[in-house]
C-alpha positions as CSV (number, residue, x, y, z in Angstrom):
1,M,54.2,-44.3,33.6
2,D,58.0,-44.9,33.2
3,T,58.7,-42.3,30.6
4,A,62.3,-43.3,30.3
5,A,61.2,-46.7,29.0
6,G,58.0,-45.4,27.4
7,M,56.1,-48.1,29.3
8,S,52.9,-47.8,31.4
9,A,52.6,-49.3,34.9
10,T,51.0,-52.4,33.3
11,G,54.0,-53.0,31.1
12,Q,52.3,-51.9,27.9
13,P,53.8,-49.4,25.6
14,A,52.6,-45.8,26.2
15,G,49.4,-45.1,24.3
16,L,48.5,-48.8,23.8
17,H,45.1,-49.8,25.1
18,W,44.7,-53.6,25.0
19,L,41.1,-54.4,26.0
20,S,38.5,-57.2,25.9
21,N,35.6,-54.9,26.2
22,A,34.8,-52.2,23.5
23,L,33.1,-50.0,26.0
24,A,36.4,-49.7,28.0
25,A,38.1,-47.9,25.1
26,P,39.0,-44.2,25.7
27,A,36.7,-41.6,24.1
28,Q,39.6,-39.6,22.9
29,L,42.8,-40.8,21.4
30,R,46.1,-38.8,21.1
31,V,48.2,-39.0,18.0
32,G,50.1,-42.3,18.2
33,D,47.5,-44.0,20.5
34,T,46.3,-47.5,19.6
35,V,43.2,-49.3,20.8
36,L,43.2,-53.1,20.4
37,V,40.0,-54.9,21.3
38,W,40.2,-58.7,21.5
39,L,36.8,-60.4,21.4
40,S,35.3,-63.8,21.3
41,C,32.8,-64.8,18.5
42,A,32.6,-68.4,19.4
43,G,29.6,-70.2,18.0
44,L,28.8,-67.6,15.4
45,S,28.8,-68.1,11.7
46,R,31.1,-65.8,9.6
47,A,28.1,-63.7,8.6
48,L,26.9,-63.3,12.3
49,A,30.5,-62.7,13.5
50,S,30.7,-59.8,10.9
51,Q,27.5,-58.3,12.1
52,W,28.5,-58.7,15.8
53,L,31.8,-57.1,15.1
54,R,30.2,-54.1,13.5
55,H,27.9,-53.8,16.5
56,Q,31.0,-53.6,18.7
57,L,32.3,-50.7,16.5
58,D,29.0,-48.9,17.2
59,H,29.9,-49.0,20.9
60,L,33.6,-48.0,20.8
61,P,33.8,-44.6,22.5
62,C,36.7,-43.5,20.3
63,L,34.4,-44.0,17.3
64,A,31.6,-41.9,18.6
65,D,31.5,-39.9,15.4
66,G,30.6,-43.2,13.6
67,W,32.1,-45.3,10.9
68,Q,31.1,-46.3,7.4
69,E,31.5,-49.3,5.1
70,S,34.0,-49.0,2.3
71,A,35.4,-51.4,-0.3
72,H,38.2,-52.3,2.2
73,G,35.9,-52.8,5.2
74,P,34.8,-50.4,8.0
75,R,36.4,-46.9,8.1
76,P,36.1,-44.3,10.8
77,R,34.3,-41.0,9.8
78,R,37.0,-39.1,11.6
79,P,39.9,-38.6,9.1
80,D,42.5,-38.7,11.8
81,L,41.6,-42.3,12.9
82,R,42.5,-45.6,11.2
83,L,40.6,-48.8,11.7
84,S,41.3,-52.5,11.0
85,V,39.2,-55.5,11.9
86,S,39.8,-59.2,11.6
87,Y,37.7,-62.2,12.7
88,G,37.8,-65.9,12.3
89,H,38.0,-69.2,14.2
90,Q,36.1,-67.9,17.2
91,R,38.0,-64.7,17.7
92,A,37.9,-61.1,16.6
93,L,40.3,-58.2,16.8
94,I,39.6,-54.5,16.3
95,A,42.5,-52.0,16.0
96,V,42.0,-48.2,16.0
97,H,45.0,-45.9,15.6
98,A,45.2,-42.2,15.8
99,G,47.4,-40.8,13.1
100,Q,48.7,-43.7,11.1
101,Y,47.4,-46.7,9.2
102,V,47.0,-49.9,11.2
103,G,46.4,-53.4,10.1
104,V,45.5,-56.6,12.0
105,D,45.0,-60.1,10.7
106,L,44.1,-63.3,12.6
107,L,45.6,-66.5,11.3
108,A,44.4,-69.9,12.6
109,L,46.9,-72.5,13.3
110,P,47.5,-75.1,12.1
111,V,47.9,-73.4,8.7
112,A,45.7,-74.8,5.9
113,D,47.4,-77.1,3.4
114,D,47.0,-74.5,0.6
115,W,49.3,-72.0,2.2
116,P,51.8,-72.0,-0.7
117,G,49.1,-70.5,-3.0
118,V,48.3,-67.8,-0.4
119,S,52.0,-67.2,0.1
120,R,52.7,-66.6,-3.6
121,V,49.9,-64.0,-3.9
122,F,50.7,-62.1,-0.7
123,L,54.3,-62.8,0.2
124,G,55.7,-63.3,-3.3
125,H,57.5,-66.1,-5.2
126,A,60.9,-65.6,-3.6
127,E,59.5,-65.8,0.0
128,T,57.4,-68.8,-1.0
129,A,60.4,-70.6,-2.4
130,R,62.3,-69.9,0.7
131,L,59.5,-71.4,2.8
132,L,59.2,-74.4,0.5
133,A,62.9,-75.1,1.0
134,L,62.4,-75.5,4.8
135,P,62.0,-79.1,6.1
136,T,58.4,-80.2,5.5
137,E,57.5,-80.2,9.2
138,Q,58.7,-76.5,9.5
139,Q,57.0,-75.0,6.4
140,A,53.5,-74.2,7.8
141,D,55.1,-72.6,11.0
142,G,57.5,-70.7,8.7
143,F,54.5,-69.4,6.7
144,A,52.7,-68.3,9.9
145,T,55.8,-66.5,11.0
146,A,56.3,-64.8,7.6
147,W,52.7,-63.8,7.5
148,V,53.0,-61.6,10.6
């Protein structure tokens, strides 16, 4: 690893594990480490994708102590780990972080026509007004950029 730049030999930031196979995740995470698992859920209904994603959580080595459902989705049993999942439009993303909260969200493009309503709720009235002031052909892309 290039410690001066904080990057690994693969060009990823130190402590970031970007994977396409849950089984490849490390069993132990150090404070500050993040595991991101990018998966396909093509051909699955939303209900099946949710079940399949939870099956993947059962096989993540860093979640060997298990996880439990909560009002906000799956949570690790280990108090030092944070977990976020998102799925939709044939893809799923799992994020596990050691030490701090983490959040992931998948947004399919093109953005649905009802984006202003979603924007008002989650981004606020001022940001929505700014986006609506953009030329019409730039508004949906502007929303997608503001969302992340």
